[in-house]
C-alpha positions, 0 to 999 in steps of 0.5 A: 500500500506504500506504493499507491497514489490517489486523490479525493476531491474536496467540495464546497457548499455548492458541491463544486471542487475546491481542491484535492486531498492527495493520498500517497504512500511512502514509496510514491512520494518520489512520483510527485516529481514525475510530471516534470522530470521523471523518477527522482528520489524525494529528497532530491526535489527542489522546493519550487518543483515540489509545489509546482507538482502538487499544483499539477496533481490538484489541477491548480486548485488547493492541494490537501496533503497529509503531514509526513516527516520529510516535509520539514526538509522540503520547506527548509529555507525561503519559500514562496508564500503565495504557493504555500498558501494553496497547500493545506497540511492535514494532521490526522488523528494519529500524527505527532504534531510538533508545535515547532514544526507547526509554527514553521509551516504556518510562518511559511504560508501553509494552511493547517488542518487538524483532526477534531481529536486535537481539540480536546484542550491538550494539544497546544498546536491546534491553536495554529489551526485554520481548519478542523477535519471531522469524520462525519460518520464516526462522531455523533451529530451532537458532538459535532455541533458542540465543536462547530459552535465553539470554533465557528468564528475561528475555523473552517470546518471540513466534513470527511467521509461524506458518502451520500447526498443526505449526509452532505445536506445534513453537514451543510445545514450544520455549518460545514463549508467543505466536504470530502467523500464520494457522495457526488457519484450518486445520481439522486438528491444532487447535481444530476437532478435535471437533464443537462445535454444530449450526446453529440450525434456527429461525434457518435457517428465518427466513433461508429465509423472508427469501430468498423473493421475497415474505417473510412478515414476519407469520410471521417476527414470530410466530416472534420474538415466541414467543422472549423472548430473540430479541425482547429482542435484536431490540429492543435492536439496533434501539434501539442507537446503531448503528441510531440510530432517531429514536423508540424502537421498542417492537414486533417488527413495527415493528423488522422494518420498520425493519431491512429485509430486508438488515439482518435477514438479517445480524442473524439470521446474527449470532445463528446464529453466536453460537449456535455460538461457543465459546472455542475458535472465537471468533476464527474466528467474528469473522473470518467476520462481518468477512468477510461484512460487508466483502463486503456493504459492498464490494458496496454501494459498487460497486453490484454486482448480487447477489440479497439478501445473497449477498456477505454470506453468502459471506463469513460462511460462508467458514470454517464448514467449519473452525468445525464441522469438516465438509466444506463440500460436506456443510454446504451441502446443508442451507443455504438458499443460492443456487447462486452462494453454494455455487459460491463457497464450494466454490471453483469460481469465480465473481464472489463467489469473486473478491470473497471471495479479495480480502477474504481477501488484504486480511484477511491483509495480502497487499497485493502480491496485491491492489494495483491489482486488482479491486475496488481498480481501482474503489474507492480504498484509503482507502475500502477501509480505511474499509469495513474499520473499519466491518466491525470496528465492526459485528462488535462487536455480537455481544458485546452 
């Protein structure tokens, strides 16, 4: 479990992401550097690179990071207080919070969050707190109310372990400002109460053409060429640093050839989800993209024999019922997917569903469910963490 890495969104009172709690083990702290320079020992990281990488992993929002012993080395010396102000250091209930270190963190510009167990009158370092974290399901509502009333003028309150919309509503009414948990993955009672948008039929038709044994790339090229916005986005993609072509690509036909069927599949899917994203469902869309890309990367790593982009589409559409507030069986009727994908998305059981279940457990940090099991019996945890980071990087293309 020391080799895993994940992130959990922290929501505000409007159920919008305000930051991410980054969760990683001892051995994956070196991977924080990967988005810039590859694998490096944690102690070799520069201070500026540390903060820049945290910012990448948190999508330029507030990064919540559990305190660990090596952090003292990273913050030694001068530090950009503006960067530090975008990081919240979280002291869990079993962490030894040295008052001197807390003062140093605070002076540097970090915000400090303490578990509610620190506020029993015996932990002087809690006086430096900006935020209190309370495990919502582990402490009585009466006890939570006492803490909120006592410290509401001084602290921001974060409710942890919020897994249902009903818990979210109760916590919000009690006075919490921030919420951590996966309650937003459920369709009832929250952001998916109204019809948002429909899927782009044009893009679905391109996907359908790509799934044919011999796709007609001339037809696909003509569709894209008649859409100025689509042409611009395609050429921008293939000439980006992510794709890194040797020479500048100027034509649609060349771009399609350079991308290839699999990458084109995934790019069109990205655009389709870009068309249905909104302020309300943006985190769901991002999680869908991450799931899809991660399933595709795992399948490639293990050389799993699947037709086309089946693993990618299985992960990508695993939250479409929540995003569009429709029954998954009804949605699948109009999508040009293989029966294997539809079986997995309906939860009826096959290899794709097994992989999807693993990815969901990884995403939510449920390490005990997956440690030593498939596909981790065939791929190292360190490599798995690297693939996860690659998925986060790829998903950022949707913002471009």
